C-alpha positions in Angstrom: 81.6 114.4 89.7 79.1 110.9 90.2 78.3 110.2 93.8 78.2 107.0 93.7 75.8 104.2 96.0 76.3 101.0 97.0 73.5 98.8 95.2 72.2 95.7 97.7 73.5 93.3 95.6 76.6 94.9 94.2 79.8 96.1 95.8 81.9 99.5 96.0 85.1 97.8 94.3 83.1 97.4 91.6 82.3 100.6 90.9 86.1 100.7 89.8 87.1 97.6 88.3 90.6 99.0 87.0 91.2 98.1 90.6 90.1 94.9 90.0 89.3 92.1 93.2 92.5 89.7 93.5 95.0 89.6 96.4 97.5 92.4 96.4 101.0 92.1 96.8 102.2 94.3 100.3 106.1 93.9 98.5 106.2 97.8 98.0 105.7 97.9 101.5 108.9 96.1 102.7 111.1 96.3 99.5 114.4 99.2 100.1 114.3 99.4 96.5 110.7 100.3 95.6 111.5 102.7 98.6 114.0 104.4 97.1 112.1 105.2 93.7 109.1 106.1 95.7 111.6 108.6 96.9 112.0 110.4 93.3 108.8 109.0 91.4 106.0 110.4 94.2 107.5 112.9 96.8 109.7 115.0 94.5 106.9 115.2 92.1 103.9 115.5 94.7 102.5 118.6 96.1 103.1 118.3 100.4 101.2 119.4 102.9 104.1 121.5 105.1 101.4 123.5 107.3 99.4 125.8 107.8 98.5 129.8 107.9 98.4 130.2 111.2 101.7 129.0 112.1 102.7 132.0 110.5 100.4 134.8 112.3 102.6 137.8 111.5 105.4 139.2 108.6 108.9 137.4 109.2 106.7 134.4 111.1 108.9 131.2 109.8 109.2 127.5 110.4 110.8 124.2 109.0 109.9 121.4 108.0 112.4 118.5 108.0 111.7 116.1 104.6 113.6 112.8 104.9 112.2 111.1 102.3 113.3 113.8 99.5 117.0 114.0 101.8 116.2 117.7 102.1 114.8 120.7 104.6 113.0 123.4 103.7 112.3 126.9 105.7 108.5 128.3 105.0 108.1 132.3 105.8 106.0 134.9 105.9 107.7 137.6 103.6 107.6 141.5 104.8 105.2 141.4 101.4 102.8 138.8 103.5 103.6 136.9 100.6 104.1 132.8 101.8 107.4 131.6 100.5 109.5 128.0 101.0 113.1 127.7 100.1 115.7 124.9 100.6 117.3 125.6 104.0 121.2 125.5 103.1 123.6 128.5 102.9 124.6 129.2 99.4 128.3 129.1 100.8 128.9 125.8 102.2 126.2 123.9 102.4 125.2 124.4 106.0 121.5 124.8 107.2 120.2 127.7 107.4 117.2 127.9 110.3 118.0 125.5 113.0 118.5 126.2 116.5 120.4 124.0 119.5 120.0 120.6 117.3 120.3 120.9 113.2 117.8 117.6 113.3 114.8 119.2 115.0 112.4 121.6 113.2 112.2 124.7 114.9 110.3 128.1 114.5 110.1 131.6 115.4 110.3 135.2 113.8 112.5 137.6 112.5 113.7 140.0 109.6 116.1 138.2 107.7 118.3 134.7 108.4 121.4 134.7 109.6 123.7 131.6 108.6 125.2 130.3 112.2 128.8 129.4 109.8 129.6 132.4 108.0 126.9 135.1 109.1 125.7 135.1 105.1 122.0 136.8 105.5 119.5 136.7 103.6 115.8 138.7 103.7 112.7 136.7 103.8 112.1 137.0 99.9 114.9 134.7 99.6 117.5 137.3 98.4 121.1 137.1 100.0 122.0 140.8 101.3 125.1 140.1 103.0 128.5 138.6 102.7 131.2 138.2 105.6 133.9 139.8 104.9 132.5 139.9 101.0 135.6 141.5 98.8 137.8 138.0 99.9 136.1 136.3 97.2 136.3 136.6 93.5 133.9 138.6 91.1 131.0 137.2 93.9 127.4 138.9 93.1 125.3 138.2 95.8 122.1 138.1 93.3 123.9 135.1 92.0 123.8 133.3 95.4 119.8 133.6 96.7 118.3 130.7 98.9 117.4 128.1 96.4 113.5 128.2 95.9 110.8 125.7 96.4 107.4 126.0 94.2 104.7 127.2 97.7 100.8 127.7 97.8 97.9 128.0 99.5 95.1 126.2 99.8 92.1 126.8 101.9 94.8 128.0 104.9 97.1 124.5 104.2 100.5 125.6 102.9 101.5 123.0 100.4 105.2 123.2 99.0 106.5 120.7 95.5 110.0 120.2 95.4 109.9 119.7 91.6 110.9 121.7 88.6 107.2 122.8 87.1 104.7 121.3 89.0 100.7 121.5 87.6 98.6 123.7 90.1 97.9 123.1 93.1 94.2 122.9 92.4 94.7 121.1 89.5 96.5 118.6 91.7 93.7 118.6 94.4 91.5 118.0 91.8 87.2 118.6 92.4 86.9 115.7 95.0 88.9 118.3 97.8 88.6 121.1 96.5 84.6 120.6 96.8 85.1 121.0 101.1 86.2 124.3 100.3 84.3 127.2 102.6 84.6 124.8 105.3 85.5 127.0 108.4 88.9 125.7 108.9 90.3 129.2 109.4 87.9 129.2 112.9 89.7 126.1 113.9 92.7 127.8 115.3 93.3 125.5 118.8 95.5 123.0 117.9 96.6 119.7 120.1 99.6 118.2 118.6 101.1 114.5 118.1 104.2 113.0 116.7 106.0 109.4 116.7 107.9 107.3 115.0 106.6 103.7 113.9 108.1 101.0 113.1 106.3 100.6 109.5 106.2 101.5 106.1 104.2 104.8 106.0 101.4 103.3 103.4 100.6 100.7 106.0 99.7 103.4 108.3 97.3 104.9 106.1 95.9 101.3 105.1 94.8 100.8 109.2 92.8 105.1 108.6 91.4 104.2 105.5 89.2 101.4 106.4 87.2 100.2 109.5 86.7 97.0 109.8 89.4 96.6 112.0 87.6 98.9 114.5 85.6 96.7 116.4 88.4 94.4 116.8 90.8 95.7 117.2 89.3 98.7 119.4 87.3 96.7 121.5 89.1 96.9 124.8 88.9 100.5 124.4 85.1 100.7 123.4 82.2 99.3 125.7 80.1 100.0 122.3 82.6 98.2 120.1 83.0 94.9 122.5 79.2 94.4 122.7 78.6 90.7 121.1 75.8 92.6 118.4 79.0 95.0 117.1 81.7 92.3 117.3 79.4 89.7 114.8 78.1 92.9 112.8 81.3 94.6 112.1 81.9 97.7 110.7 80.9 99.5 107.3 81.1 102.6 105.3 78.3 104.9 104.0 80.2 106.1 101.1 83.7 105.8 99.4 84.8 108.1 96.2 88.1 108.1 94.5 89.4 111.0 92.5 92.7 110.4 90.5 95.2 109.9 93.0 92.5 110.7 96.0 90.3 109.0 98.3 87.5 109.5 101.1 85.1 107.6 103.0 82.0 108.9 104.9 80.9 106.6 108.1 78.1 106.9 110.7 81.3 106.4 113.7 81.4 109.2 116.2 78.3 110.3 117.5 79.0 109.4 121.0 76.4 111.6 122.2 73.3 108.4 120.5 74.7 106.1 122.8 73.8 104.8 126.2 75.5 105.4 129.4 75.9 101.4 128.7 78.2 101.6 125.9 80.5 105.0 127.7 83.1 105.5 129.8 82.3 107.1 132.8 84.6 110.1 131.7 83.4 110.4 128.6 79.5 111.4 130.3 81.5 113.5 132.8 83.6 115.8 130.1 80.8 114.7 127.4 83.7 114.0 124.6 85.4 111.3 123.5 87.6 108.9 121.0 85.3 111.4 118.2 85.8 114.1 119.6 83.2 116.5 122.1 79.7 116.0 121.5 78.6 119.7 122.0 78.9 121.3 118.7 81.1 125.1 118.6 79.7 128.1 116.8 80.9 127.7 113.2 80.1 130.8 111.6 78.4 129.6 108.6 75.2 128.4 107.5 75.4 125.6 105.8 78.7 123.3 104.6 80.0 123.2 101.4 78.7 120.5 98.9 82.0 118.4 99.6 81.7 118.0 102.9 79.4 115.0 103.4 79.1 114.2 99.6 76.4 111.9 99.3 74.2 113.1 102.1 74.6 110.4 103.9 71.7 110.2 107.4 73.2 109.9 110.2 76.7 111.2 109.1 79.9 110.8 110.9 82.6 112.6 109.4 84.9 112.2 106.0 87.6 111.3 105.8 90.1 112.4 102.5 92.8 110.8 102.2 94.8 112.7 100.2 98.2 112.1 97.5 100.6 111.3 98.9 100.6 111.2 102.7 98.2 113.9 104.0 95.1 113.1 105.2 92.1 115.9 106.3 89.1 114.4 109.2 86.1 116.6 109.2 83.5 115.9 112.0 80.2 115.8 112.3 80.3 117.9 115.6 82.3 120.9 113.9 86.2 119.5 114.7 88.5 118.2 112.3 91.7 116.0 112.2 94.5 116.0 110.2 97.4 113.1 109.7 100.8 112.9 108.1 102.8 110.0 107.0 105.9 111.2 106.4 108.5 108.3 105.2 111.7 107.4 106.7 113.1 104.3 104.8 111.4 101.4 103.9 109.9 100.2 107.2 109.7 103.4 109.3 108.0 106.6 109.2 107.0 109.6 111.6 103.6 109.8 112.0 102.0 112.8 112.9 98.3 113.8 114.0 96.8 117.2 114.7 93.1 117.9 116.4 92.1 121.5 115.5 88.9 123.0 117.2 87.5 126.5 117.6 89.1 127.6 120.6 87.5 127.6 123.5 85.9 130.3 126.3 84.9 128.0 129.1 86.5 125.6 131.4 84.1 123.0 130.2 84.6 123.6 126.6 88.4 122.9 127.0 88.3 119.9 129.2 86.1 118.4 126.4 89.2 118.9 123.8 91.5 117.8 126.0 89.4 114.3 127.0 89.3 114.2 122.5 92.7 114.9 122.6 94.1 112.4 124.9 91.7 109.7 123.8 92.8 109.9 119.9 96.4 109.6 121.6 95.9 106.2 122.9 94.1 104.8 120.3 96.6 106.2 117.8 99.5 104.4 119.9 97.3 101.4 119.6 96.9 101.2 116.0 100.3 102.1 115.3 101.3 98.8 117.6 99.8 96.8 115.5 101.3 98.1 112.0 104.9 97.5 113.2 103.4 93.4 113.9 101.7 94.1 110.5 105.5 95.1 109.1 107.7 92.5 110.7 105.5 89.2 109.3 105.4 90.8 105.5 109.2 91.3 105.7 109.3 87.4 106.3 107.6 87.0 103.1 106.4 83.9 104.3 103.0 85.2 102.6 102.8 87.2 99.1 99.2 87.7 98.6 96.7 89.1 100.8 93.3 89.6 99.8 90.8 93.0 100.6 87.6 92.9 101.2 85.1 95.9 100.6 85.6 97.9 102.9 89.0 97.9 101.9 88.8 99.2 98.6 90.9 102.7 99.4 93.6 100.4 100.3 93.3 98.4 96.9 93.5 102.1 95.3 96.7 103.6 97.6 98.8 100.3 96.6 97.7 100.4 92.7 98.3 104.5 92.6 101.8 103.6 94.4 103.0 101.1 91.6 101.1 103.5 89.2 103.9 106.4 89.9 106.6 104.1 90.4 106.6 102.3 87.1 106.1 105.9 85.5 109.1 107.2 86.8 110.5 103.9 86.1 109.7 104.0 82.5 110.9 107.8 82.2 114.1 106.9 82.5 115.1 109.4 84.8 115.9 106.9 87.7 118.1 104.8 85.1 119.8 107.9 84.7 120.3 108.0 88.1 
């Protein structure tokens, strides 16, 4: 994989001439018709991350995932043979949702030995086989072997559980490609202390992806919350990423951000100094249990390095921080102008009260910044829908935004050309 260096007179965008440099349209983020095509063209034809293996700690552990964009729900389970499988969350008898608790639209998790339908009591083994039909002799030639749960393609990479709703997907590793698989070996499995946030956002899913794959906005949008960003010299200088890279439908950015411990006290908030933590995580790194990080982390060997943000197509992001923790983002579309945002922070489990406080400070600070980003995006969505302006210039620091919308358009166009969309 070639690593590009930005020449003084050049630009990151120039490394990818197929992206062009002209203004782009955001029609793909405001069109109900385009969104309906995305359901089929993108979300039913991509590997989707739905969780991690730590959510399935023992045989019989399961969790459900609501995939509104694909109009389905899946249940992911660790079988008695320790294999992780996924199934559409539907009973084969009358179509009742199979696994749910008090509210059928909410996700749930737990441990069981078999799944039992609440409606008529049909039972299914953890490998999906139908094992019991209430009053089976009342049916007409029914063979339970023909009525197992509908399987969903499921695979695991580096502890991340993916599903694919299509019929014949390419292998997961091939889908991820060399830029993403080069971070294999990072100690994700040691970071099992998790803080999770979920918010419903009134904006297209791609707009929030755009917000976190450029940092051009950071000195302006977050100036009120960051004494460092508010300084006049920072406002004047702006922000530039250290490295950008594109591989197939996936993208990544390396930045020097997240180094609060390097800043003088006057650029920090008092609570950051007291807790030795903040938006960019704890200042004191844990023991990661590895001698070196994989080659895919900080791939251009930039110094000082703060974080890598990997945007895995279509809606999954992994951020690896220099201080030894990581973040994940998910953007789950619910309509052309709404989506559910999920943010998860992962740390090596705290062993002291100070470490725990540093983790909690990072989690609370992250939430505040994310809410500010989300609020801005709702303002963006409302005005994009006015269509008063239909073309928008992007600068060199927004090269990944340009790529995201190009890829979305290509996947939808390829699907439309295939004739499948017309057949539906």
